C-alpha positions, -999 to 999 in steps of 0.1 A, spaced: -92 -170 4 -77 -138 -9 -46 -131 -30 -25 -121 0 -32 -155 16 -21 -172 -16 13 -154 -16 11 -126 -41 44 -106 -43 47 -69 -32 36 -45 -60 64 -20 -54 89 -21 -82 122 -38 -72 107 -56 -42 102 -94 -43 89 -99 -7 55 -115 0 26 -91 4 11 -86 39 -16 -61 31 -36 -48 1 -49 -13 -3 -67 5 -31 -46 23 -57 -64 56 -48 -53 53 -12 -17 50 -23 -19 85 -36 9 108 -25 30 83 -5 59 84 -30 60 46 -36 66 36 -72 42 8 -80 42 -12 -112 14 -28 -130 -23 -18 -131 -55 -27 -114 -75 -16 -85 -55 -31 -57 -19 -26 -46 -2 -53 -25 24 -42 0 50 -61 21 56 -53 58 83 -27 51 65 -8 24 32 -9 43 50 7 72 65 33 49 30 40 34 15 44 69 42 69 79 38 89 47 0 92 49 -3 97 87 -6 135 86 -32 136 58 -53 110 76 -53 130 108 -64 161 89 -92 141 73 -103 127 106 -105 161 122 -129 174 96 -157 153 111 
């Protein structure tokens, strides 16, 4: 059972929703989300996960096309 299943809060500063997903801190990169704390993983609620996906969509498409 992982931390998301246990009900860890969202890592974005100012958000107190329950986390839906976890991603690595390096993947968060240039998304523009201000995350507090330290550690390897970042926990995101539904709204912030959606925002992260929209912000990184273009760079993921470029990375995928290099294969």
